[in-house]
C-alpha positions in Angstrom: 107.7 103.8 99.9 105.0 102.8 102.4 104.0 99.9 104.5 103.6 96.5 102.9 100.3 94.7 102.7 101.6 92.1 105.1 102.3 94.7 107.8 98.8 96.1 107.3 97.4 92.6 107.6 99.2 92.1 110.9 97.7 95.4 112.2 94.2 94.5 111.0 94.4 91.0 112.5 95.4 92.5 115.9 92.6 95.0 115.7 89.9 92.5 114.7 91.0 90.0 117.3 91.0 92.6 120.1 88.1 92.3 122.5 89.4 94.3 125.5 90.9 97.7 126.2 94.2 96.0 126.9 94.2 94.3 123.5 93.3 97.5 121.7 96.2 99.2 123.5 98.5 96.5 122.2 97.0 97.0 118.7 97.7 100.8 119.0 101.3 100.1 120.1 101.8 98.0 117.0 100.4 100.8 114.8 102.6 103.4 116.5 105.6 101.2 116.0 105.0 101.1 112.3 104.2 104.8 112.2 107.6 105.6 113.7 109.1 104.3 110.4 106.3 105.6 108.1 104.9 108.7 109.8 103.0 110.0 106.8 101.5 106.7 105.7 97.8 107.4 105.6 96.9 103.6 105.7 98.5 103.5 109.1 97.1 106.8 110.3 93.4 105.9 109.6 94.0 102.5 111.3 95.3 104.4 114.4 92.2 106.6 114.3 90.0 103.5 114.0 91.8 102.0 117.0 91.4 105.2 119.0 87.7 105.3 118.2 87.3 101.7 119.4 89.1 102.5 122.6 86.9 105.5 123.2 83.7 103.4 122.6 84.9 100.9 125.2 85.9 103.5 127.8 83.3 104.2 130.6 84.8 107.4 132.0 83.2 110.3 130.1 86.2 112.6 130.3 88.6 109.9 129.1 86.1 109.0 126.4 85.9 112.6 125.1 89.7 112.8 125.1 90.0 109.6 123.1 87.5 110.9 120.6 89.5 114.1 120.3 92.7 112.2 119.8 90.9 110.2 117.1 89.7 113.4 115.4 93.2 114.8 115.5 94.7 111.7 114.0 92.2 111.4 111.3 92.6 115.1 110.4 96.3 114.5 110.1 95.7 111.7 107.6 93.2 113.7 105.6 95.7 116.6 105.5 98.3 114.3 103.9 95.8 112.7 101.5 92.6 114.7 101.0 91.1 111.7 99.2 91.6 109.2 102.0 88.0 108.1 102.5 88.9 106.2 105.7 90.5 109.3 107.3 87.6 111.5 106.3 85.2 108.9 107.7 86.9 108.6 111.1 87.2 112.4 111.2 83.5 112.7 110.9 82.8 109.7 113.1 84.9 111.0 116.0 83.6 114.6 115.6 80.1 113.2 115.8 80.8 111.3 118.9 82.5 114.3 120.5 79.3 116.2 119.8 77.2 113.5 121.3 79.3 113.7 124.5 78.8 117.5 124.5 75.0 117.4 123.9 72.4 118.1 121.2 73.3 121.7 120.7 76.9 120.9 119.8 75.6 118.3 117.4 73.3 120.8 115.8 76.2 123.3 115.4 78.3 120.7 113.5 75.7 118.9 111.5 76.7 120.5 108.2 80.4 119.6 108.7 79.5 116.0 109.5 77.2 115.7 106.5 79.8 117.2 104.2 82.6 114.9 105.6 80.4 111.7 105.2 79.2 112.7 101.7 82.9 113.3 100.7 83.9 109.9 102.1 81.0 108.3 100.2 82.0 110.1 97.0 85.5 108.8 97.3 84.6 105.2 98.3 81.0 104.3 99.1 82.2 101.0 100.6 84.6 102.5 103.1 84.3 100.6 106.4 81.4 98.6 105.2 79.3 101.6 104.1 80.1 103.3 107.4 79.3 106.8 106.2 75.9 105.7 105.0 75.2 104.1 108.4 76.4 107.2 110.2 74.2 109.5 108.1 71.2 107.2 108.7 71.7 107.5 112.5 72.2 111.3 112.3 69.2 111.8 110.0 67.1 110.0 112.5 68.4 112.2 115.4 69.2 115.6 113.9 67.4 117.7 111.3 69.7 118.4 108.3 
């Protein structure tokens, strides 16, 4: 038995209403609270990865930003290992890996371009509408920056 739609709605509302690092940290605490009862619930895990991604994007310190992206990647990998067809976890796995590579520079991005392409194409194959066509948008940016 997993989390109820009403619990997921509470989490999503907290996330979408957040506009500061402090509010995203509160949103993360809410997710972690639910995860303590449902540790393998992939709907919670990808939401935690989403929250970690947003925290990383809002952080100005480069080292902290990279650590948050790595945390996001680890979280999303956990979700994808539980459910290999979780488009959301696969999407955030690719999104966070891509941002880690951006932090490290163009050579790192070039070294991981196939992994990123495969992850995003898998997310698209499972659910082309995941995160408002997020994998499509991600690939569009990457195609404009990196040769595939």
